[in-house]
C-alpha positions in Angstrom: -0.3 -0.1 0.1 1.3 3.6 -0.7 1.5 6.0 1.7 0.4 9.5 0.2 0.3 13.3 1.5 -2.2 16.1 0.7 -0.6 19.1 0.8 -3.4 22.1 0.6 -2.3 25.8 0.4 -5.3 28.1 0.5 -3.0 31.4 1.6 -3.1 34.2 -0.6 0.1 35.7 0.4 1.8 32.6 -1.2 5.6 32.0 0.0 6.7 35.3 1.6 7.6 34.9 4.5 4.4 32.8 5.8 4.6 31.4 9.3 1.9 28.1 8.2 3.6 28.0 4.6 7.3 27.5 6.3 6.3 24.8 9.0 4.3 23.2 6.1 6.9 22.5 4.2 8.9 21.9 6.7 6.4 18.8 7.9 6.5 17.7 3.5 10.4 17.6 3.6 10.6 15.4 7.0 7.6 13.7 5.9 9.4 12.7 2.2 12.2 11.4 4.4 9.9 9.0 6.7 8.1 8.2 3.5 10.4 8.2 0.2 8.2 5.2 -1.7 4.9 7.4 -1.0 3.3 10.1 -3.4 3.1 13.9 -1.8 0.3 16.0 -3.9 0.5 19.5 -3.6 -2.4 21.6 -4.4 -2.4 25.2 -4.6 -6.2 26.8 -4.1 -5.1 30.5 -4.1 -2.7 29.9 -6.6 -4.8 27.9 -8.7 -8.0 28.5 -7.7 -11.0 25.9 -8.1 -13.9 26.9 -10.8 -17.1 27.8 -9.6 -18.9 24.5 -9.5 -22.3 24.7 -10.9 -25.2 22.4 -12.3 -23.8 21.9 -15.9 -21.6 18.9 -14.8 -24.4 17.6 -13.1 -26.9 17.0 -16.2 -24.1 15.7 -18.4 
């Protein structure tokens, strides 16, 4: 079984010295050291916003 880490960043300030972003990056680095075969998925919802959901996809 592969271990997967999902990292979601939502800060509008991106990587400009925010302590929570730095802490998250440190956690991911440590996690990768302990899970060398694991998969890490990174999503930045501020940099790549999720599009608005409407009823059109549900009708298809």
